N, C-alpha and C positions, 0 to 999 in steps of 0.2 A: 223804702222794701228791696234797701241793701245796696253793694254798690253794683255800678254796671260790671259785668262781665269781659272779658277779655273778646273782643268784638274787630280786632283787627286783621285788615286782609292776611296777613301772615301767618295767624293761628287758623282763622276759619279756612286757610287753601292746604293745611295740614288737617287739621282736624276740626269739624264748624258742629259735630253735634251737641257737644257737652255746652259748649258756649251759647249757641241757641236754646237751649233746653232751658238753662239759667236766664236766658232772657224772656222765655216766655212764662217760667216762673213767677220772675219780677212782675213781670204783666199781670198774671196771675193774685199773686198779694196784692197788688196795687187796685184792682179792680175788687176784692176783699175788703179793702180797708175803704173803698170809696162810694162800691155802687152795692154792697149787701142789703140783703132788706133791712136788719134790724139798725144798719147805719141809716138808711133813707127814712126810716119809722121816725126813730131819732130826729134827726134834723128834720121831718115835718113838723115833729110836735115841737120842739124848741126856735126852730123860724117863722112856725105858725102857717106853714103850707095851705093854701085852697086845694080843692079836689083838682083842678087843673094840673097846679104846679105838679101833685104828688100822681098824678097820670104820667106827667111829661118824664118827669125823674123816671117811673118807670120803665120806660118806655126807653130812656137812655141807657138804662141798666140791661133790659134787653139787648140791646144795639151791641153793649159791652161784650156781653157773654156771647152772643154772635160771633164776632169779632175773634176774641179769645179763642172759641174753636175752629175757627177757620185758621188762625196763627198754630193750634195743637195740630191739628189736619198737615199743615204745612209740613212741621216738623216731624210728625209721622213719617210721611210721604218721603221725606228726606233719609230716616231714619232706615226706611223699607227698603226704597229703591237703589240699588246701586250704582247705577248711570246717571241718576239724576243728582247722590250726592256729589259723584264724583266730577260731575260736569258744573256743579256749584263751587266747588272745590277748586277746578281750573279757573275759573271764572276770577275767584279771589287772588287766585295766582296771577292773573293777568292784571289785577288792578296793583299787586305788591309788585310787580316786576315792573309797572309803566313808568316810564321817565317822565309822563305828563302830568299825574296826579300828584300832588303837593303834599297829600296826607295820608294815612297809614290805617284808621280805624272807619270802622259806617259809625254811624249816629244809630241809636236805637230804632227810632221809627224808620230808618230804612231797612233794615232787617225783618221790622214786623211787617211793611208793605210786602217784602220778598217773600216769606213765611205764609202771609195770607192769601197769596196769588198763585205760589209755586205749582199747587195742582193744577191747575188752568196748562200747563205746560205739557202734561200727560193725560189730562182728561180730554179725550176728543167728541164725547156724546154733546148732544146739541143744547140739550137742557142742566150739564152738568156746571163746572163753575167756569167754562168759558163762558157761560150767558153773564156772567158778575161782569160789570163794567166800575173799575175803580176811578175815581181821581186823586191823584197828588197834587194837591196842592201847595206853595209855600211860596213865602217871598222869594227876591230873587236872593242866588248864594244858599238857600236853603239844603241843597243837597238831590232837588229833582232827577237831574241830571243823572248823578252816579248812580241811582236808586234804579231808574229806568235802564239805562245801559247794564249792571248788573242782571237784571231781570233777560234783556236779551240775548248777554252773553252767556247766559248760564242757557238760555233757550238753543242759541246755538250751538254748543258744546254738545248739550243734549239730541240736539238731531243729528249731529258727526258720529255721537259712540253710537246710534242707531242706525248708522247708514245710511243716511237720508245724502241724497245725491242732489236735488233741484229741487225747489217749491217755495213757497212765502215761510221765514222763520218769524218775522216780527213785521209790524205795519204799524207805522208811527204817524201822530198828526200834531205839529207844533202850531200855536197860532203864532199869526204876525204881532210883532213887540211894537209899539207907538212908543214913537222918538218925539221928544219934548226939543224943539228949536226955540233958541232966545233971541 
């Protein structure tokens, strides 16, 4: 679907809209390549899918379309909301300037997660995006903590820019880790 756009902390700290737009477009191209109706119909015929498999594939395609819609909504919100965009840029600047972060770029899934969930930062309605609970799971070293921190730091800057002086910005729950002793 093409090269990964420049999704470095430094770039996103200065101008996030073009690279995030490129990332969302790449995701859309990937979906058209793998989840389009004609692609699924061709595969169903070639691979002799039964009705259950066809239904499962259609359901997964619909889930992909919904997630892509969330990515696009997040990008639109970052485009339209100057405070939210500035908060995101400041969070990226924080990562760029941090002496403890050994890398300089995001992984595409990390920014996809952020885009899919950024609307919940500004949506204060009970039935809106805050009602969605996403689980981010990858093996150790996969980038979960940085993703979570990008979201939290963006939210904290957004609260600060709006003049929030007190209250909860983020609430996290981390499961206990199991240790194996030999």
